[in-house]
C-alpha positions as YAML, in Angstrom:
chain: A
units: angstrom
residues:
- id: 1
  name: MET
  ca: [18.25, 216.18, -25.03]
- id: 2
  name: SER
  ca: [15.91, 213.64, -26.60]
- id: 3
  name: VAL
  ca: [17.28, 210.19, -27.31]
- id: 4
  name: GLN
  ca: [19.09, 210.09, -30.66]
- id: 5
  name: LYS
  ca: [19.05, 207.44, -33.35]
- id: 6
  name: GLU
  ca: [22.73, 206.60, -32.79]
- id: 7
  name: GLU
  ca: [22.01, 205.62, -29.18]
- id: 8
  name: ILE
  ca: [19.08, 203.45, -30.29]
- id: 9
  name: ILE
  ca: [21.18, 201.71, -32.94]
- id: 10
  name: ASP
  ca: [24.00, 201.03, -30.48]
- id: 11
  name: TRP
  ca: [21.60, 199.58, -27.94]
- id: 12
  name: PHE
  ca: [20.02, 197.23, -30.48]
- id: 13
  name: LYS
  ca: [23.51, 195.97, -31.33]
- id: 14
  name: SER
  ca: [24.22, 195.29, -27.66]
- id: 15
  name: LEU
  ca: [20.87, 193.49, -27.33]
- id: 16
  name: GLN
  ca: [21.81, 191.20, -30.20]
- id: 17
  name: ASP
  ca: [25.13, 190.44, -28.49]
- id: 18
  name: SER
  ca: [23.65, 189.64, -25.09]
- id: 19
  name: ILE
  ca: [20.87, 187.41, -26.45]
- id: 20
  name: CYS
  ca: [23.25, 185.43, -28.65]
- id: 21
  name: MET
  ca: [25.55, 184.86, -25.69]
- id: 22
  name: ALA
  ca: [22.68, 183.63, -23.48]
- id: 23
  name: LEU
  ca: [21.31, 181.25, -26.14]
- id: 24
  name: GLU
  ca: [24.74, 179.76, -26.87]
- id: 25
  name: GLN
  ca: [25.35, 179.19, -23.18]
- id: 26
  name: GLU
  ca: [22.03, 177.43, -22.61]
- id: 27
  name: ASP
  ca: [22.29, 175.35, -25.77]
- id: 28
  name: GLY
  ca: [25.79, 174.20, -24.85]
- id: 29
  name: LYS
  ca: [26.83, 173.17, -28.36]
- id: 30
  name: ALA
  ca: [25.86, 175.39, -31.28]
- id: 31
  name: LYS
  ca: [27.47, 178.75, -32.02]
- id: 32
  name: PHE
  ca: [26.08, 181.61, -34.04]
- id: 33
  name: GLN
  ca: [27.29, 182.10, -37.59]
- id: 34
  name: GLU
  ca: [27.52, 185.81, -38.43]
- id: 35
  name: ASP
  ca: [27.09, 187.47, -41.80]
- id: 36
  name: PHE
  ca: [27.56, 191.19, -42.33]
- id: 37
  name: TRP
  ca: [25.57, 192.60, -45.19]
- id: 38
  name: GLU
  ca: [24.95, 195.93, -46.88]
- id: 39
  name: ARG
  ca: [21.72, 197.12, -48.43]
- id: 40
  name: PRO
  ca: [22.23, 198.67, -51.89]
- id: 41
  name: GLY
  ca: [19.94, 201.57, -50.99]
- id: 42
  name: GLY
  ca: [21.73, 202.31, -47.72]
- id: 43
  name: GLY
  ca: [22.62, 200.70, -44.41]
- id: 44
  name: GLY
  ca: [22.98, 197.04, -43.60]
- id: 45
  name: GLY
  ca: [23.05, 194.61, -40.76]
- id: 46
  name: ARG
  ca: [24.41, 191.61, -38.90]
- id: 47
  name: THR
  ca: [22.60, 188.33, -39.49]
- id: 48
  name: ARG
  ca: [23.36, 185.67, -36.88]
- id: 49
  name: ILE
  ca: [22.10, 182.13, -37.36]
- id: 50
  name: ILE
  ca: [22.37, 179.22, -34.94]
- id: 51
  name: GLN
  ca: [21.78, 175.65, -36.13]
- id: 52
  name: HIS
  ca: [21.95, 172.00, -35.10]
- id: 53
  name: GLY
  ca: [22.62, 172.48, -31.42]
- id: 54
  name: ASN
  ca: [21.70, 170.43, -28.39]
- id: 55
  name: VAL
  ca: [18.42, 172.31, -27.98]
- id: 56
  name: LEU
  ca: [18.10, 174.66, -30.95]
- id: 57
  name: GLU
  ca: [17.51, 173.29, -34.44]
- id: 58
  name: LYS
  ca: [17.51, 176.64, -36.21]
- id: 59
  name: GLY
  ca: [17.24, 180.22, -35.10]
- id: 60
  name: GLY
  ca: [18.19, 183.74, -35.99]
- id: 61
  name: VAL
  ca: [19.02, 186.84, -33.98]
- id: 62
  name: ASN
  ca: [19.28, 189.63, -36.51]
- id: 63
  name: PHE
  ca: [20.26, 193.28, -36.23]
- id: 64
  name: SER
  ca: [19.71, 195.77, -39.02]
- id: 65
  name: ALA
  ca: [19.89, 199.51, -39.59]
- id: 66
  name: VAL
  ca: [18.74, 200.37, -43.09]
- id: 67
  name: GLU
  ca: [18.12, 203.77, -44.61]
- id: 68
  name: GLY
  ca: [17.41, 205.46, -47.89]
- id: 69
  name: THR
  ca: [14.38, 206.24, -50.00]
- id: 70
  name: LEU
  ca: [11.09, 204.73, -48.93]
- id: 71
  name: PRO
  ca: [9.30, 203.05, -51.87]
- id: 72
  name: GLU
  ca: [6.05, 204.78, -52.80]
- id: 73
  name: LYS
  ca: [4.11, 201.60, -52.00]
- id: 74
  name: ILE
  ca: [5.38, 201.64, -48.40]
- id: 75
  name: GLN
  ca: [4.98, 205.42, -48.15]
- id: 76
  name: ASN
  ca: [1.30, 205.09, -49.04]
- id: 77
  name: ALA
  ca: [0.79, 202.12, -46.73]
- id: 78
  name: LEU
  ca: [2.29, 204.03, -43.78]
- id: 79
  name: GLY
  ca: [0.45, 207.23, -44.63]
- id: 80
  name: VAL
  ca: [3.60, 209.39, -44.51]
- id: 81
  name: GLN
  ca: [4.83, 212.22, -46.73]
- id: 82
  name: SER
  ca: [8.60, 212.13, -46.25]
- id: 83
  name: ASN
  ca: [10.39, 209.41, -48.17]
- id: 84
  name: GLN
  ca: [13.84, 209.37, -46.53]
- id: 85
  name: PHE
  ca: [13.83, 206.79, -43.78]
- id: 86
  name: LEU
  ca: [15.85, 204.92, -41.17]
- id: 87
  name: ALA
  ca: [14.65, 201.58, -39.81]
- id: 88
  name: THR
  ca: [16.62, 199.72, -37.17]
- id: 89
  name: GLY
  ca: [15.99, 196.92, -34.76]
- id: 90
  name: VAL
  ca: [16.51, 193.34, -33.66]
- id: 91
  name: SER
  ca: [14.41, 190.45, -34.93]
- id: 92
  name: ILE
  ca: [14.47, 186.94, -33.46]
- id: 93
  name: VAL
  ca: [12.86, 183.60, -34.27]
- id: 94
  name: ILE
  ca: [13.97, 180.38, -32.57]
- id: 95
  name: HIS
  ca: [12.91, 176.86, -33.63]
- id: 96
  name: PRO
  ca: [13.92, 174.17, -31.10]
- id: 97
  name: ILE
  ca: [14.61, 170.50, -31.80]
- id: 98
  name: SER
  ca: [12.16, 169.17, -29.22]
- id: 99
  name: PRO
  ca: [8.40, 169.56, -29.62]
- id: 100
  name: LYS
  ca: [8.30, 170.13, -25.86]
- id: 101
  name: VAL
  ca: [10.25, 173.40, -26.20]
- id: 102
  name: PRO
  ca: [8.24, 176.30, -27.71]
- id: 103
  name: ILE
  ca: [9.01, 178.44, -30.72]
- id: 104
  name: ILE
  ca: [9.59, 182.07, -29.77]
- id: 105
  name: HIS
  ca: [9.65, 185.33, -31.71]
- id: 106
  name: MET
  ca: [10.63, 188.83, -30.73]
- id: 107
  name: ASN
  ca: [11.06, 192.06, -32.61]
- id: 108
  name: THR
  ca: [12.08, 195.46, -31.28]
- id: 109
  name: ARG
  ca: [12.39, 198.28, -33.79]
- id: 110
  name: TYR
  ca: [12.63, 202.00, -34.41]
- id: 111
  name: PHE
  ca: [11.53, 203.91, -37.50]
- id: 112
  name: GLU
  ca: [12.40, 207.51, -38.33]
- id: 113
  name: LEU
  ca: [11.76, 209.87, -41.23]
- id: 114
  name: GLU
  ca: [13.79, 212.92, -42.19]
- id: 115
  name: ASP
  ca: [10.89, 215.23, -41.29]
- id: 116
  name: GLY
  ca: [11.16, 214.15, -37.65]
- id: 117
  name: THR
  ca: [8.36, 211.60, -37.66]
- id: 118
  name: TYR
  ca: [9.31, 208.54, -35.62]
- id: 119
  name: TRP
  ca: [7.90, 205.58, -33.76]
- id: 120
  name: PHE
  ca: [8.90, 202.44, -31.91]
- id: 121
  name: GLY
  ca: [7.36, 199.05, -32.46]
- id: 122
  name: GLY
  ca: [7.82, 195.46, -31.55]
- id: 123
  name: GLY
  ca: [6.56, 192.61, -29.51]
- id: 124
  name: ILE
  ca: [7.25, 189.13, -28.24]
- id: 125
  name: ASP
  ca: [5.09, 186.04, -28.66]
- id: 126
  name: LEU
  ca: [5.30, 182.35, -27.86]
- id: 127
  name: THR
  ca: [4.23, 179.43, -30.06]
- id: 128
  name: PRO
  ca: [4.22, 176.17, -28.11]
- id: 129
  name: HIS
  ca: [3.74, 172.95, -30.06]
- id: 130
  name: TYR
  ca: [1.94, 171.78, -26.92]
- id: 131
  name: VAL
  ca: [0.43, 174.43, -24.67]
- id: 132
  name: VAL
  ca: [1.56, 174.13, -21.05]
- id: 133
  name: LYS
  ca: [-0.71, 176.36, -18.97]
- id: 134
  name: GLU
  ca: [1.91, 177.06, -16.31]
- id: 135
  name: ASP
  ca: [4.39, 178.18, -18.96]
- id: 136
  name: ALA
  ca: [1.76, 180.38, -20.62]
- id: 137
  name: GLN
  ca: [0.93, 181.99, -17.30]
- id: 138
  name: TYR
  ca: [4.60, 182.63, -16.51]
- id: 139
  name: PHE
  ca: [5.25, 184.07, -19.97]
- id: 140
  name: HIS
  ca: [2.35, 186.50, -19.85]
- id: 141
  name: GLN
  ca: [3.06, 187.51, -16.26]
- id: 142
  name: GLN
  ca: [6.61, 188.49, -17.20]
- id: 143
  name: LEU
  ca: [5.32, 190.64, -20.05]
- id: 144
  name: LYS
  ca: [2.63, 192.19, -17.88]
- id: 145
  name: THR
  ca: [5.25, 193.12, -15.28]
- id: 146
  name: VAL
  ca: [7.31, 194.93, -17.93]
- id: 147
  name: CYS
  ca: [4.24, 196.73, -19.30]
- id: 148
  name: ASP
  ca: [2.85, 197.74, -15.89]
- id: 149
  name: LYS
  ca: [6.11, 199.50, -15.06]
- id: 150
  name: TYR
  ca: [5.25, 202.11, -17.70]
- id: 151
  name: ASP
  ca: [1.47, 202.17, -18.16]
- id: 152
  name: ALA
  ca: [-1.27, 199.98, -16.69]
- id: 153
  name: ASP
  ca: [-3.05, 200.12, -20.05]
- id: 154
  name: PHE
  ca: [-0.10, 198.68, -21.97]
- id: 155
  name: TYR
  ca: [-0.53, 194.97, -21.20]
- id: 156
  name: PRO
  ca: [-4.26, 194.61, -21.94]
- id: 157
  name: LYS
  ca: [-3.94, 196.79, -25.03]
- id: 158
  name: PHE
  ca: [-0.79, 195.15, -26.40]
- id: 159
  name: LYS
  ca: [-1.96, 191.64, -25.44]
- id: 160
  name: LYS
  ca: [-5.14, 192.11, -27.49]
- id: 161
  name: TRP
  ca: [-3.06, 193.58, -30.32]
- id: 162
  name: ALA
  ca: [-0.93, 190.41, -30.31]
- id: 163
  name: ASP
  ca: [-4.01, 188.19, -30.26]
- id: 164
  name: ASP
  ca: [-5.36, 190.02, -33.29]
- id: 165
  name: TYR
  ca: [-2.04, 190.27, -35.13]
- id: 166
  name: PHE
  ca: [-0.72, 186.74, -34.63]
- id: 167
  name: PHE
  ca: [-3.88, 185.18, -36.00]
- id: 168
  name: ILE
  ca: [-4.25, 182.92, -39.03]
- id: 169
  name: PRO
  ca: [-7.64, 183.82, -40.53]
- id: 170
  name: HIS
  ca: [-7.76, 180.95, -42.99]
- id: 171
  name: ARG
  ca: [-7.23, 178.52, -40.09]
- id: 172
  name: ASP
  ca: [-9.35, 180.46, -37.60]
- id: 173
  name: GLU
  ca: [-6.65, 180.01, -34.97]
- id: 174
  name: THR
  ca: [-3.95, 182.05, -33.28]
- id: 175
  name: ARG
  ca: [-0.35, 181.29, -34.17]
- id: 176
  name: GLY
  ca: [0.36, 180.42, -30.56]
- id: 177
  name: ILE
  ca: [-0.47, 181.84, -27.14]
- id: 178
  name: GLY
  ca: [0.27, 185.41, -28.15]
- id: 179
  name: GLY
  ca: [2.17, 187.84, -26.00]
- id: 180
  name: ILE
  ca: [2.37, 191.57, -26.67]
- id: 181
  name: PHE
  ca: [2.54, 193.55, -29.90]
- id: 182
  name: PHE
  ca: [2.77, 197.29, -30.39]
- id: 183
  name: ASP
  ca: [3.48, 199.72, -33.19]
- id: 184
  name: ARG
  ca: [3.73, 203.45, -33.85]
- id: 185
  name: LEU
  ca: [4.54, 204.04, -30.19]
- id: 186
  name: LYS
  ca: [5.83, 207.56, -29.56]
- id: 187
  name: GLU
  ca: [5.91, 210.24, -26.89]
- id: 188
  name: SER
  ca: [2.61, 211.32, -25.39]
- id: 189
  name: GLU
  ca: [1.26, 213.16, -22.37]
- id: 190
  name: LYS
  ca: [2.11, 210.09, -20.31]
- id: 191
  name: LEU
  ca: [5.55, 209.10, -21.59]
- id: 192
  name: THR
  ca: [8.56, 210.83, -23.13]
- id: 193
  name: LYS
  ca: [10.56, 209.43, -26.04]
- id: 194
  name: GLN
  ca: [13.22, 208.30, -23.55]
- id: 195
  name: GLN
  ca: [10.62, 206.43, -21.49]
- id: 196
  name: ILE
  ca: [9.24, 204.73, -24.59]
- id: 197
  name: PHE
  ca: [12.77, 203.69, -25.50]
- id: 198
  name: ASP
  ca: [13.27, 202.39, -21.95]
- id: 199
  name: PHE
  ca: [10.10, 200.31, -22.32]
- id: 200
  name: VAL
  ca: [11.37, 198.84, -25.59]
- id: 201
  name: LYS
  ca: [14.70, 198.07, -23.90]
- id: 202
  name: ASP
  ca: [12.94, 196.28, -21.06]
- id: 203
  name: VAL
  ca: [10.93, 194.19, -23.52]
- id: 204
  name: GLY
  ca: [14.12, 193.24, -25.34]
- id: 205
  name: SER
  ca: [15.96, 192.46, -22.12]
- id: 206
  name: ALA
  ca: [13.16, 190.13, -21.00]
- id: 207
  name: PHE
  ca: [13.73, 187.76, -23.91]
- id: 208
  name: ALA
  ca: [16.81, 185.82, -22.80]
- id: 209
  name: PRO
  ca: [15.70, 185.05, -19.21]
- id: 210
  name: ILE
  ca: [12.27, 183.94, -20.40]
- id: 211
  name: TYR
  ca: [13.40, 181.68, -23.22]
- id: 212
  name: THR
  ca: [16.42, 180.13, -21.56]
- id: 213
  name: ARG
  ca: [14.07, 179.18, -18.71]
- id: 214
  name: PHE
  ca: [11.87, 177.27, -21.16]
- id: 215
  name: MET
  ca: [14.92, 175.67, -22.78]
- id: 216
  name: ALA
  ca: [16.23, 174.45, -19.44]
- id: 217
  name: ALA
  ca: [12.83, 173.25, -18.23]
- id: 218
  name: HIS
  ca: [11.90, 171.15, -21.26]
- id: 219
  name: LYS
  ca: [15.05, 170.22, -23.22]
- id: 220
  name: ASP
  ca: [15.47, 166.83, -21.50]
- id: 221
  name: GLU
  ca: [11.83, 165.74, -21.73]
- id: 222
  name: THR
  ca: [11.26, 162.66, -23.86]
- id: 223
  name: TYR
  ca: [9.07, 162.75, -26.96]
- id: 224
  name: ASN
  ca: [7.92, 160.24, -29.55]
- id: 225
  name: GLU
  ca: [7.54, 160.17, -33.32]
- id: 226
  name: GLU
  ca: [3.89, 161.23, -33.14]
- id: 227
  name: GLU
  ca: [4.81, 164.33, -31.11]
- id: 228
  name: LYS
  ca: [7.63, 165.14, -33.53]
- id: 229
  name: ASN
  ca: [5.21, 164.84, -36.43]
- id: 230
  name: TRP
  ca: [2.83, 167.26, -34.67]
- id: 231
  name: GLN
  ca: [5.70, 169.71, -34.28]
- id: 232
  name: LEU
  ca: [6.27, 169.69, -38.04]
- id: 233
  name: ILE
  ca: [2.58, 170.36, -38.67]
- id: 234
  name: ARG
  ca: [2.60, 173.29, -36.25]
- id: 235
  name: ARG
  ca: [5.72, 174.64, -37.92]
- id: 236
  name: GLY
  ca: [3.78, 174.57, -41.18]
- id: 237
  name: ARG
  ca: [1.18, 176.86, -39.65]
- id: 238
  name: TYR
  ca: [3.98, 179.15, -38.51]
- id: 239
  name: VAL
  ca: [5.28, 179.34, -42.08]
- id: 240
  name: GLU
  ca: [1.80, 180.11, -43.41]
- id: 241
  name: PHE
  ca: [1.48, 183.11, -41.12]
- id: 242
  name: ASN
  ca: [4.94, 184.49, -41.83]
- id: 243
  name: LEU
  ca: [4.66, 184.26, -45.60]
- id: 244
  name: VAL
  ca: [1.05, 185.35, -45.97]
- id: 245
  name: TYR
  ca: [0.38, 187.87, -43.19]
- id: 246
  name: ASP
  ca: [3.52, 189.07, -41.43]
- id: 247
  name: LYS
  ca: [4.10, 192.80, -42.04]
- id: 248
  name: GLY
  ca: [7.80, 192.59, -41.23]
- id: 249
  name: THR
  ca: [8.34, 189.99, -43.94]
- id: 250
  name: LYS
  ca: [6.43, 192.12, -46.43]
- id: 251
  name: PHE
  ca: [8.36, 195.28, -45.46]
- id: 252
  name: GLY
  ca: [11.67, 193.49, -45.94]
- id: 253
  name: LEU
  ca: [10.68, 192.20, -49.36]
- id: 254
  name: ASP
  ca: [9.23, 195.54, -50.48]
- id: 255
  name: THR
  ca: [12.37, 197.46, -49.44]
- id: 256
  name: SER
  ca: [14.77, 195.06, -51.19]
- id: 257
  name: GLY
  ca: [16.03, 193.58, -47.95]
- id: 258
  name: ARG
  ca: [18.44, 190.67, -47.74]
- id: 259
  name: ILE
  ca: [16.33, 187.61, -48.52]
- id: 260
  name: GLU
  ca: [18.34, 185.18, -46.35]
- id: 261
  name: SER
  ca: [17.84, 187.45, -43.36]
- id: 262
  name: ILE
  ca: [14.14, 188.00, -44.06]
- id: 263
  name: LEU
  ca: [13.40, 184.28, -44.37]
- id: 264
  name: MET
  ca: [15.49, 183.23, -41.38]
- id: 265
  name: SER
  ca: [12.17, 183.01, -39.50]
- id: 266
  name: LEU
  ca: [11.29, 179.81, -41.36]
- id: 267
  name: PRO
  ca: [12.08, 176.43, -39.77]
- id: 268
  name: GLU
  ca: [14.51, 173.99, -41.34]
- id: 269
  name: LEU
  ca: [11.76, 171.37, -41.64]
- id: 270
  name: ALA
  ca: [7.95, 171.68, -41.68]
- id: 271
  name: SER
  ca: [5.00, 169.61, -42.84]
- id: 272
  name: TRP
  ca: [1.67, 170.08, -44.58]
- id: 273
  name: GLN
  ca: [-0.37, 166.92, -44.31]
- id: 274
  name: TYR
  ca: [-3.78, 166.69, -45.92]
- id: 275
  name: ASN
  ca: [-6.84, 167.22, -43.70]
- id: 276
  name: VAL
  ca: [-5.18, 166.62, -40.33]
- id: 277
  name: GLN
  ca: [-7.69, 165.56, -37.68]
- id: 278
  name: VAL
  ca: [-6.99, 165.10, -33.96]
- id: 279
  name: ASP
  ca: [-9.01, 163.80, -31.03]
- id: 280
  name: ASP
  ca: [-10.42, 166.68, -28.97]
- id: 281
  name: GLU
  ca: [-9.24, 164.96, -25.77]
- id: 282
  name: SER
  ca: [-5.69, 164.35, -27.00]
- id: 283
  name: ALA
  ca: [-2.78, 166.63, -26.12]
- id: 284
  name: GLU
  ca: [-2.91, 167.95, -29.67]
- id: 285
  name: GLY
  ca: [-6.64, 168.58, -29.47]
- id: 286
  name: LYS
  ca: [-6.33, 170.37, -26.15]
- id: 287
  name: THR
  ca: [-3.61, 172.59, -27.62]
- id: 288
  name: LEU
  ca: [-5.81, 173.49, -30.59]
- id: 289
  name: SER
  ca: [-8.64, 174.40, -28.23]
- id: 290
  name: MET
  ca: [-6.39, 177.04, -26.65]
- id: 291
  name: LEU
  ca: [-5.27, 178.66, -29.90]
- id: 292
  name: GLN
  ca: [-7.87, 181.40, -29.69]
- id: 293
  name: LYS
  ca: [-8.06, 185.08, -28.91]
- id: 294
  name: GLY
  ca: [-8.95, 186.57, -25.55]
- id: 295
  name: ILE
  ca: [-7.64, 183.97, -23.11]
- id: 296
  name: ASN
  ca: [-6.61, 185.48, -19.77]
- id: 297
  name: TRP
  ca: [-3.31, 183.65, -19.43]
- id: 298
  name: VAL
  ca: [-2.23, 185.54, -16.33]
- id: 299
  name: ASP
  ca: [-5.29, 184.31, -14.43]
- id: 300
  name: LEU
  ca: [-6.73, 181.21, -16.06]
- id: 301
  name: ASN
  ca: [-9.40, 180.99, -13.38]
- id: 302
  name: ALA
  ca: [-10.76, 184.44, -14.18]
...
């Protein structure tokens, strides 16, 4: 029997639980605040927010399973005929206190229509305030290992998709060092629906070990006011992307989602300073030089 939506929903709930537990343990201070909510059109979710910890300034690990009638605007955008939908998944954005610890985002999701149309989507990407090449290589190697388990074409395809998706056109720069991004993934000659679901589960399960490693490695590093100021500027770029380009944000707003949950991706503090200029040879300048598409992070010597 093909995997059913109830199994997918239950697994996303368990993913939310395990990630929250791992982040609380590594932070050592902050605990998640949980809000249950219901969507007027059908379904609801569990919003979990962590704030003011030892390592984490603000973050969210959200689960939702919403259903009902798909607005005509979304129906047309997706190119589908059926208008009764279910959308479920886990969405995460973490903003650390220290500029030496990176921002991270992950989303794993499932979408289904009453006519049987379905697909999985998601991805994970890293946004360092300062790019550390060894961290970038580790991050991408972990994702490549997950992808290669299922299809050798996944990593190069999904890595490019992330480069293209997490890009800020008006700044001509990537949001960070990318990762993987995929959408409308469904069974094919290569993989069954169960195998696609297993891939999504492996992507989700990779999150906690990857990010807690970065938390542990960099949380005690010292930083100065100039580096903190740079962090606020980079957060501003993060906000620009999420409010102007992010499809998940737009979908949530267009389907009357819970606004506090949708905007949990925004940092507590950010900055927009006029005409910021940095020295090309500074740490900030070197980071900017690496915010571009097509970098082979797994093998930087390639």
